[in-house]
C-alpha positions as CSV (number, residue, x, y, z in Angstrom):
1,M,-0.3,0.3,0.3
2,K,2.8,2.4,0.4
3,N,4.6,1.8,-2.6
4,I,1.2,2.8,-4.1
5,A,1.0,6.2,-2.2
6,V,4.4,6.7,-2.9
7,Y,4.1,5.9,-6.6
8,L,0.7,8.4,-6.6
9,C,2.8,11.5,-5.1
10,F,5.0,11.3,-7.8
11,F,3.0,10.7,-10.8
12,Y,1.1,13.9,-9.4
13,Y,4.3,16.2,-9.0
14,F,5.6,14.4,-12.8
15,F,2.0,15.8,-14.3
16,T,2.1,19.3,-12.9
17,S,5.5,19.8,-13.8
18,F,4.8,18.9,-17.3
19,N,1.6,21.1,-17.4
20,A,3.8,24.0,-15.9
21,F,6.4,23.2,-19.1
22,S,3.4,22.8,-21.0
23,Q,2.0,26.0,-20.4
24,E,5.5,27.7,-21.2
25,I,5.8,26.2,-24.7
26,K,2.4,27.4,-25.2
27,S,3.3,30.7,-24.4
28,L,6.1,30.1,-27.0
29,E,3.8,29.1,-29.6
30,E,1.8,31.9,-29.7
31,K,4.4,34.2,-29.5
32,H,6.1,32.5,-32.8
33,Q,2.6,32.2,-34.8
34,K,2.2,36.4,-34.0
35,L,5.7,37.0,-35.0
36,K,5.2,35.0,-38.4
37,N,2.0,37.1,-39.1
38,E,3.4,40.3,-38.3
39,I,6.3,39.3,-40.8
40,K,3.5,38.0,-43.2
41,Q,1.9,41.3,-43.0
42,I,5.6,43.5,-43.2
43,N,5.6,41.7,-46.5
44,N,2.2,42.1,-47.9
45,L,2.2,46.1,-46.6
46,L,5.9,46.9,-47.1
47,F,7.0,44.7,-49.7
48,E,4.5,43.1,-52.1
49,T,3.6,46.5,-53.7
50,K,5.8,47.1,-57.0
51,K,7.2,50.5,-56.9
52,E,7.7,52.8,-59.5
53,K,10.8,54.5,-57.8
54,G,12.3,53.7,-54.5
55,N,13.2,55.7,-51.5
56,A,16.5,53.9,-50.8
57,L,15.8,55.3,-46.5
58,E,12.0,54.4,-46.7
59,D,13.3,51.0,-48.0
60,L,15.5,50.4,-45.4
61,K,13.4,51.5,-42.5
62,D,11.1,48.7,-43.9
63,L,14.0,46.0,-44.7
64,T,15.0,46.9,-41.0
65,Q,11.7,46.4,-39.9
66,K,11.3,43.2,-41.2
67,I,14.9,42.0,-40.0
68,D,14.2,42.8,-36.5
69,T,11.6,41.2,-36.2
70,R,12.8,38.1,-37.9
71,A,15.5,38.1,-35.4
72,E,13.1,38.3,-32.4
73,L,11.3,35.3,-34.0
74,I,14.7,33.3,-34.0
75,E,15.3,34.3,-30.7
76,I,11.9,32.7,-29.8
77,I,12.6,29.4,-31.8
78,E,16.1,28.7,-30.4
79,L,14.0,29.3,-26.9
80,E,11.1,27.0,-27.8
81,A,14.0,24.5,-28.5
82,R,16.0,24.8,-25.2
83,K,12.6,24.3,-24.0
84,I,11.9,21.6,-25.4
85,S,14.9,19.8,-25.2
86,T,14.4,20.5,-21.4
87,E,11.5,18.9,-21.2
88,I,12.9,16.2,-23.1
89,T,15.6,15.5,-20.9
90,E,13.7,15.9,-17.3
91,N,10.6,13.5,-19.2
92,Q,13.4,11.0,-19.9
93,Q,14.6,10.6,-16.6
94,K,11.2,10.7,-14.5
95,I,10.0,8.0,-16.7
96,K,12.9,6.1,-15.6
97,K,12.3,6.9,-12.1
98,Y,8.5,5.8,-12.7
99,K,9.8,2.5,-14.3
100,R,11.7,1.6,-11.6
101,Q,8.4,2.4,-9.1
102,L,6.8,0.4,-11.5
103,N,8.9,-2.6,-11.5
104,N,9.0,-2.7,-7.8
105,L,5.0,-2.8,-7.8
106,K,4.9,-5.6,-10.4
107,K,7.4,-7.6,-8.2
108,E,5.5,-7.1,-5.0
109,Y,2.4,-8.4,-6.8
110,A,4.0,-11.2,-8.1
111,D,5.2,-11.9,-4.7
112,M,1.8,-11.8,-3.4
113,V,0.0,-14.1,-6.5
114,V,2.6,-16.4,-5.3
115,K,2.1,-16.4,-1.4
116,T,-1.8,-16.3,-2.3
117,Y,-1.3,-19.6,-4.4
118,K,0.7,-21.4,-1.5
119,S,-1.9,-20.5,0.6
120,K,-4.3,-22.1,-1.4
121,S,-2.2,-25.2,-1.4
122,Q,-1.7,-25.7,2.1
123,Q,-5.6,-24.6,3.7
124,S,-8.8,-23.7,1.5
125,K,-10.5,-20.4,2.4
126,T,-13.2,-22.3,4.3
127,M,-11.1,-24.6,6.4
128,F,-9.3,-21.0,7.5
129,L,-13.1,-19.8,8.3
130,L,-14.3,-22.8,9.8
131,S,-11.0,-23.0,11.9
132,S,-12.0,-20.1,13.9
133,K,-12.2,-20.1,17.1
134,S,-15.1,-17.6,17.7
135,F,-17.7,-16.0,15.8
136,H,-16.0,-12.4,16.2
137,Q,-12.5,-14.0,14.9
138,A,-14.2,-16.1,11.8
139,Y,-15.8,-12.4,10.9
140,K,-12.4,-10.6,11.0
141,R,-10.5,-13.1,9.0
142,L,-13.6,-12.9,6.3
143,K,-12.8,-9.1,6.3
144,Y,-9.2,-9.5,6.0
145,M,-9.5,-12.0,3.3
146,Q,-12.3,-9.6,1.5
147,Q,-9.5,-6.6,1.7
148,Y,-6.3,-8.7,0.8
149,N,-8.4,-9.5,-2.6
150,E,-9.6,-5.9,-3.0
151,Y,-6.1,-4.8,-2.6
152,R,-4.8,-7.6,-5.2
153,K,-7.5,-6.0,-7.9
154,K,-6.5,-2.4,-7.2
155,Q,-2.8,-3.1,-7.5
156,G,-3.5,-4.8,-10.7
157,K,-5.3,-1.7,-12.1
158,V,-2.7,0.6,-10.8
159,I,-0.1,-1.5,-12.9
160,I,-2.2,-1.7,-16.1
161,E,-3.1,2.0,-15.9
162,K,0.3,3.6,-15.0
163,T,2.1,1.4,-17.5
164,T,-0.8,3.1,-20.5
165,E,0.0,6.2,-19.0
166,I,3.7,5.7,-19.7
167,Q,3.1,4.4,-23.4
168,E,0.9,8.0,-23.3
169,I,3.9,10.3,-22.5
170,N,6.6,8.2,-24.6
171,K,4.1,9.2,-27.7
172,T,4.4,12.9,-26.4
173,L,8.0,13.0,-26.1
174,A,8.0,11.5,-29.7
175,L,5.9,14.5,-30.7
176,Q,8.2,16.6,-28.9
177,K,11.4,15.3,-30.7
178,K,9.4,15.8,-34.0
179,A,8.4,19.2,-33.0
180,K,12.1,19.9,-32.2
181,E,13.2,19.1,-35.6
182,I,10.5,21.0,-37.1
183,L,11.7,23.8,-35.2
184,I,15.8,23.5,-36.1
185,S,14.6,23.3,-39.6
186,D,12.3,26.3,-39.2
187,E,15.6,28.2,-37.6
188,K,17.4,27.3,-40.0
189,L,15.4,28.8,-42.7
190,Q,15.0,32.1,-41.0
191,K,18.5,32.1,-40.5
192,E,19.6,32.0,-44.2
193,T,16.1,34.5,-44.9
194,I,17.5,36.9,-42.5
195,E,21.1,37.1,-44.0
196,T,19.9,37.7,-47.4
197,D,17.9,40.7,-45.6
198,K,21.0,41.8,-44.3
199,E,22.7,41.8,-47.4
200,N,20.1,44.0,-49.3
201,Q,20.6,46.0,-46.2
202,E,23.9,46.9,-46.7
203,I,23.6,47.5,-50.2
204,L,21.3,50.4,-49.5
205,I,23.2,51.4,-46.3
206,T,25.6,52.1,-49.1
207,K,23.5,53.4,-51.6
208,I,22.4,56.0,-48.9
209,K,26.2,57.1,-47.7
210,K,26.9,57.6,-51.8
211,E,24.2,60.1,-51.8
212,E,23.8,61.0,-48.0
213,K,23.2,65.0,-48.7
214,K,20.5,63.9,-50.6
215,Y,18.4,61.7,-48.5
216,K,19.3,63.8,-45.2
217,T,17.3,66.8,-47.0
218,V,14.5,64.3,-48.2
219,L,14.2,63.3,-44.5
220,L,14.4,66.9,-43.2
221,D,11.7,67.8,-45.5
222,K,9.6,65.0,-44.3
223,I,10.5,65.6,-40.6
224,K,9.0,69.0,-41.2
225,E,6.4,68.4,-43.2
226,E,5.3,66.3,-40.1
227,K,5.9,69.2,-37.8
228,E,3.6,71.5,-39.9
229,I,0.9,69.0,-40.0
230,T,1.2,68.4,-36.1
231,A,1.0,71.8,-35.8
232,R,-1.9,73.0,-37.8
233,I,-3.6,70.0,-35.9
234,D,-2.8,71.5,-32.8
235,K,-4.1,75.2,-33.6
236,L,-7.3,73.4,-34.9
237,I,-7.9,72.1,-31.9
238,R,-7.4,75.3,-30.0
239,K,-9.8,76.6,-32.2
240,A,-12.3,74.4,-31.8
241,I,-12.1,74.0,-28.1
242,A,-12.3,78.0,-27.8
243,K,-15.3,78.3,-30.4
244,A,-17.3,75.0,-28.9
245,N,-16.6,76.5,-25.3
246,E,-17.7,80.3,-26.8
247,K,-21.0,78.7,-28.1
248,K,-21.7,76.7,-24.7
249,R,-21.5,79.8,-23.0
250,A,-23.7,81.7,-25.5
251,E,-26.2,79.1,-25.0
252,E,-25.8,79.6,-21.2
253,K,-26.7,83.4,-21.6
254,A,-29.8,82.8,-23.8
255,R,-30.8,80.4,-21.5
256,K,-30.6,82.6,-18.3
257,K,-32.1,85.6,-20.0
258,E,-35.0,83.5,-21.2
259,R,-35.5,82.2,-17.3
260,Q,-35.3,86.0,-16.1
261,L,-38.3,87.1,-19.0
262,K,-39.7,84.0,-17.8
263,R,-40.2,85.2,-14.0
264,E,-40.7,88.6,-14.9
265,K,-43.6,87.7,-17.0
266,E,-44.9,85.6,-14.1
267,R,-44.3,88.7,-11.5
268,K,-46.7,90.9,-14.5
269,I,-49.2,88.3,-14.6
270,A,-49.9,87.7,-11.1
271,I,-50.1,91.6,-10.2
272,E,-52.6,92.0,-13.4
273,K,-54.3,89.1,-12.0
274,A,-54.3,90.6,-8.4
275,R,-55.4,93.7,-9.5
276,K,-58.0,92.1,-11.5
277,K,-59.5,90.7,-8.6
278,A,-59.6,93.9,-6.5
279,N,-62.0,95.2,-9.3
280,E,-64.2,93.0,-8.9
281,I,-64.9,93.3,-5.4
282,E,-67.5,96.4,-4.8
283,N,-66.8,97.0,-0.9
284,E,-64.5,99.5,-0.8
285,N,-63.0,98.5,2.3
286,E,-62.7,95.1,0.7
287,R,-61.3,96.3,-2.5
288,A,-58.8,98.4,-0.7
289,I,-57.8,95.5,1.7
290,A,-57.2,93.3,-1.6
291,I,-55.2,96.0,-3.4
292,I,-52.8,95.9,-0.4
293,K,-53.0,92.3,-0.4
294,A,-52.3,92.6,-4.1
295,K,-49.6,94.8,-3.4
296,E,-47.9,92.7,-0.7
297,L,-48.2,89.7,-3.1
298,A,-46.7,91.4,-5.7
299,E,-43.7,92.8,-3.8
300,K,-43.2,89.0,-2.3
301,K,-42.9,88.0,-6.0
302,R,-40.0,90.9,-6.5
303,K,-38.3,89.8,-3.5
304,E,-38.4,85.8,-4.2
305,I,-37.2,87.1,-8.1
306,D,-34.9,89.6,-6.6
307,K,-33.5,86.2,-4.4
308,E,-33.3,84.0,-7.6
309,I,-31.2,86.7,-9.6
310,A,-28.9,87.2,-6.3
311,N,-28.0,83.4,-6.2
312,E,-27.6,83.2,-9.8
313,K,-25.2,86.1,-10.2
314,A,-23.7,84.1,-7.0
315,K,-22.9,81.4,-8.7
316,E,-21.9,83.3,-11.7
317,K,-19.3,84.9,-9.7
318,E,-18.1,81.6,-8.2
319,K,-17.8,80.2,-11.6
320,E,-15.5,83.6,-12.5
321,K,-13.4,83.1,-9.5
322,Q,-13.2,79.4,-10.3
323,K,-12.2,80.2,-14.1
324,L,-9.5,82.5,-12.8
325,K,-8.1,79.8,-10.8
326,L,-7.5,77.7,-13.4
327,I,-6.1,80.2,-16.1
328,A,-3.6,81.1,-12.7
329,K,-3.0,77.4,-12.5
330,E,-2.1,76.8,-15.9
331,K,0.0,79.7,-16.5
332,E,2.0,78.0,-13.6
333,N,2.4,75.2,-15.7
334,N,3.0,77.0,-18.5
335,K,-0.1,75.7,-20.4
336,E,-2.0,78.5,-22.4
337,P,-5.3,79.5,-20.7
338,N,-8.9,78.3,-22.4
339,N,-7.1,74.7,-23.9
340,T,-10.0,72.3,-22.1
341,F,-13.5,71.5,-23.2
342,V,-16.5,72.9,-21.1
343,L,-18.4,69.4,-21.0
344,D,-22.2,69.0,-20.5
345,D,-23.5,65.9,-18.8
346,D,-23.8,63.7,-22.2
347,E,-19.9,64.5,-23.1
348,K,-18.8,63.9,-19.1
349,E,-20.4,60.4,-19.7
350,L,-19.1,59.6,-22.9
351,L,-15.1,60.8,-21.4
352,L,-16.0,58.1,-18.6
353,E,-16.8,55.5,-21.1
354,F,-13.8,56.5,-23.2
355,E,-11.4,56.3,-19.9
356,Q,-13.0,53.1,-19.1
357,N,-11.9,51.6,-22.6
358,K,-8.0,52.5,-22.0
359,G,-6.2,49.4,-23.7
360,N,-9.0,48.0,-25.2
361,L,-10.2,50.4,-28.3
362,P,-10.0,48.8,-31.4
363,W,-7.6,50.1,-34.1
364,P,-8.3,52.9,-36.5
365,V,-7.3,50.1,-39.4
366,Q,-6.0,46.9,-39.3
367,G,-2.4,46.9,-40.3
368,I,1.3,47.2,-38.6
369,I,3.0,49.8,-36.6
370,T,5.7,51.3,-38.9
371,R,6.7,54.2,-36.4
372,K,5.8,54.2,-32.7
373,Y,4.8,57.2,-30.8
374,G,7.3,59.8,-29.5
375,V,10.9,61.0,-30.0
376,Q,13.2,58.3,-31.3
377,P,16.7,58.6,-33.1
378,H,16.6,58.1,-36.5
379,P,18.1,54.2,-37.5
380,T,20.5,55.6,-40.3
381,F,21.8,59.1,-39.2
382,S,23.0,59.7,-36.1
383,G,22.4,62.8,-34.7
384,I,18.8,63.1,-36.2
385,N,15.6,62.4,-33.9
386,I,12.2,61.9,-35.1
387,N,9.3,63.0,-32.8
388,S,6.4,61.0,-33.6
389,P,2.8,62.5,-32.7
390,G,1.2,59.5,-32.7
391,L,1.5,56.0,-34.7
392,H,2.3,55.4,-38.4
393,I,0.1,52.1,-39.4
394,A,0.9,50.5,-43.1
395,A,-2.3,49.3,-44.2
396,K,-3.9,47.7,-47.5
397,Q,-4.7,49.5,-50.5
398,N,-8.2,51.2,-50.4
399,A,-8.4,50.7,-46.7
400,D,-10.7,52.7,-44.6
401,A,-9.8,54.6,-41.3
402,K,-12.7,53.9,-38.4
403,S,-13.7,55.7,-35.4
404,I,-12.1,54.2,-32.5
405,F,-15.2,55.2,-30.4
406,N,-18.2,56.5,-30.4
407,G,-18.0,60.8,-30.9
408,K,-19.0,63.5,-32.6
409,I,-16.7,64.9,-36.0
410,L,-14.9,68.0,-34.4
411,A,-13.2,69.6,-37.5
412,L,-11.7,68.5,-40.9
413,Q,-8.8,69.7,-42.6
414,T,-6.8,69.9,-45.7
415,Q,-3.2,69.3,-45.6
416,S,0.0,69.2,-47.9
417,A,-0.8,67.7,-51.9
418,G,-4.7,67.7,-50.7
419,K,-4.3,64.7,-47.9
420,K,-6.9,65.3,-45.2
421,S,-7.1,64.8,-41.6
422,V,-10.2,64.2,-39.6
423,L,-11.2,65.1,-36.0
424,V,-13.3,63.0,-33.7
425,Q,-14.3,64.2,-30.1
426,H,-15.0,61.9,-27.7
427,G,-15.9,64.3,-24.5
428,N,-12.1,66.1,-23.8
429,Y,-10.3,63.3,-25.9
430,I,-9.6,63.9,-29.5
431,S,-8.8,60.8,-31.7
432,A,-7.4,62.4,-35.2
433,Y,-6.9,60.2,-38.6
434,N,-4.3,62.0,-41.0
435,N,-3.2,61.1,-44.8
436,L,-6.8,60.3,-45.7
437,E,-7.9,61.1,-49.6
438,K,-11.4,61.2,-48.9
439,V,-13.8,61.7,-46.3
440,Y,-17.2,60.2,-45.5
441,V,-17.9,62.8,-42.4
442,K,-18.3,66.0,-42.3
443,K,-18.4,68.5,-39.2
444,G,-20.8,68.1,-36.4
445,D,-21.8,64.2,-37.6
446,R,-22.2,61.6,-34.7
447,V,-20.1,58.8,-35.4
448,K,-20.4,55.0,-33.5
449,T,-17.3,52.8,-32.6
450,G,-16.1,51.6,-36.1
451,D,-18.0,53.7,-38.4
452,K,-16.0,54.8,-41.3
453,I,-14.3,58.5,-41.2
454,G,-12.1,58.1,-44.7
455,K,-10.3,56.2,-47.3
456,I,-6.7,56.3,-46.6
457,F,-4.1,58.0,-48.8
458,T,-2.4,55.5,-51.0
459,D,1.5,56.9,-52.5
460,K,1.6,56.7,-55.9
461,I,5.4,56.3,-55.8
462,S,5.7,54.1,-53.1
463,G,2.3,52.0,-53.6
464,K,2.4,52.5,-49.5
465,T,-0.7,53.3,-47.8
466,K,-0.4,54.6,-44.3
467,L,-2.3,56.2,-41.7
468,L,-0.9,58.6,-39.0
469,F,-3.3,58.2,-36.0
470,V,-3.1,60.6,-33.6
471,L,-4.8,61.0,-29.7
472,F,-5.2,64.0,-27.6
473,K,-6.8,65.0,-24.1
474,N,-7.8,68.3,-24.7
475,T,-4.4,69.7,-26.3
476,D,-2.1,67.2,-25.2
477,K,-0.8,64.5,-27.0
478,L,-1.3,61.1,-25.7
479,N,0.4,57.5,-26.9
480,P,-2.4,55.7,-29.1
481,A,-0.6,52.4,-28.3
482,K,-1.8,52.9,-25.0
483,W,-5.2,53.1,-25.3
484,I,-5.7,50.5,-28.6
485,R,-6.1,46.9,-27.9
486,T,-2.8,44.7,-28.6
487,H,-3.0,42.5,-31.7
């Protein structure tokens, strides 16, 4: 019985470790597949389209991205192979130990069968029971015989089950060895491909170095163009915020005036009613009393209105005080005042929903990121930094940019070469879709998550289709990668 318990403990430990390893392998397999898909997308979106005239700098950037991704894939493949090798070695050692324990169980079982056989030849079960000195002893002997037989059956069953399980583990190990062979073959292919890519990379680097001045000028022009686009969008947002806030203030002022007129009208109606009632009273004393009461009522109404007006003025004064505090605070932080949306209740609710979806917003278009957000050194020219205001996403030709969340079209703008930008407001967040050749919306339109905003521009020379996606909170830029889903 002790041997079976020891064996079962060992078996539990073995499969717990096996499952932990399996989880690691599964995670690596997922990364492996993700990187392969990424390389496939890079090939489809950046290298498949035939170009009329290549831009060596762009080609080098795209090729470097593919090389880096493939190098990452090779690392994952090597890690997978090492994990499988470790798993195979450990499992083989465990199976050896397992087999030794199984052999001990078999030997113990064989000894037990021999003893049982000898016991049967010396004395029958019936005689063993009949020779009991008392009923209690006979009962105990019967229970012992039953337990002994049950133990034999259990031990035999354990041996059969564990033998089958060892065979299954051996099959798994055979599959793992095959998987390792496939990984080694895949690694070899990836290394051969990356060497070819690196040779092409060197050719491009040599070409760029020969005409370094020309390509630097092209690069600096591109950086300048992107800065100008960003500056125009910043200006447009500030203007849109000021206009939206001014509209809200005008609407509030109109509502306030309407309320005052309504109250004044009610006061006049009350006085007129009281006057008419007084005129209807024949008795002069009663009429005099009625007139006094009417005046008192009118005075009371006037005081109520004056009180309401005073309360409103106090509220306005407090609002103005808070506004001045905000302006002072913004000046302290070196920010221009009045660069924050004034939101109504519906817009505040939308803002909260938007924030709750951080990290889970859909991509504006399916594709690959060719340039990340923020300041980054240029991969070819040292000393030149690129400040990307958002994500550059390569997509299929004729692809449409889609709204990442419910919102309202805040503004449209035409950039250089007729390319267009669309800004969508989500509370005090703004998503900007740049490098569009056609737009499907107009200012003030309401859009929902996934609604088409416009068709992304395809460069006639390079054949590439890229969206510049920028995200703001009021006038502050955010990293869109932290807000959209990871593939």
